[in-house]
N, C-alpha and C positions, 0 to 999 in steps of 0.2 A: 346722792344715793340714799342718805338717811331720811330725807324728806319723802322719797318714794316709798320707803319701808313704813314710814309713819302714816302715809295716805293709805297704803295697802292694809295696815292693821285697822285703821278707822273704817274703811270700806268693809272689811271682814266683820267687825263688830256690828255695824249697821245692818249688814246682810243677815247676820245671826238674829238680831233683834226683829227684823222684818219677818223672818221665817217663823219665829215664835208667835208673832202677832197673827200671821196667816193661819197657823195651827189653832190658836185660840178662836179666831173668827170662824174657822171651819167647824169647830166643835161646839160653839155656842148654840147655833140653831138646833143641832142634834140633841144637845142636852136639854134645851128649853122645849123641844117637842116631845122627847121621851119622858121627861119628868111628869108632865100632866097626864100622859097616858098611863104611866106606871102608878101614879097616885090615884087616878080614877079606877084603875083595875083593883087596887088594894081596897078602895072604898066599897066597890061592888062585892068583893069577896068577903069583906067584914060586915056586909049589910049596913053600911053607914049611909046616911042620906046624902046624896051627892048633888042635889039641886043647887045649893049655894056654893059648894066647893068647885064645881065644874067651871063656873065663870072665873073663879079665882085662879084655878089651874091654867085655864086657857089664856088668861091675861099675862102669864109669864112670857109667852112668845113675843109680846109687844116690847119687852125689854131688850131684845136682841140688838137693835141698832145702838142703843146706849152702851151696852156691854162691848160691842165692837169698837165704838169710838173710844171708850175709856181704856180698852186694852191697848189700842195703838198709842194713846197719849201716855199711859203709864209704863209701857215697855220700851218704846223707842226714845232713847235718851235726848235727842235734840227737841222732840216734841215736849217731853217732860220738863226740860229746862225752860222752854218758852212759856209753858203754862205756869210754871213756878214763878217766873219773873212777873207775869201778869197778876198772879195771886198775891204776891208780896207787895204789890202796888208800888213798884219802883217807877213813879211817874216823873217825867221830866217836864218841868214847867218853864216855858220861855217867856221872857219879858220883852215886850215890843217897845223899842225906843225909836222915835222918829218925830218928824215935824208934824205930819198929818197921817191919819189912818186912811190912806188912799191906796189905790192900785199902784204897784211898782211901775215906774216909768211914766206916771201921769205928770202933766206939765205943772210946774210950780210946787212940787213936793220934794222933800229930801228923801234919799234912799232909806228904807226901813232896815234896821239892824236887829237881828235876833241875838239876844244874850242869854246864854244858858246859866240859870241860877238854881243849883240843886237844893238851896236852903228853902225855896218856896215850895210849899206842898198844898195840894188841893184838899179841901175839907171832905 
């Protein structure tokens, strides 16, 4: 019964995290579309030259896919943990020990054994 409650609480946490991600991903395009419009309107009202700033403002919309992906990675805990493991470069290097570097099951070769050696690190 305790395992079921633990699973239920984890599912609830993930569900909450996914809901937050969906809200962020829904508001990102709105914010990125309204911001250039608002800033362009301010530039027109203040009689500021908008030729160079219009391209900059409209380029903000191109950041939406990156912001959507980063929001999912940073908010959902399993994604965040997986990315953190990759960033921390916890590489597992295996040493191949065997008679020949041949395909497994080839005639005349010893079976290849993989030995985990955490002390070996890649440069």
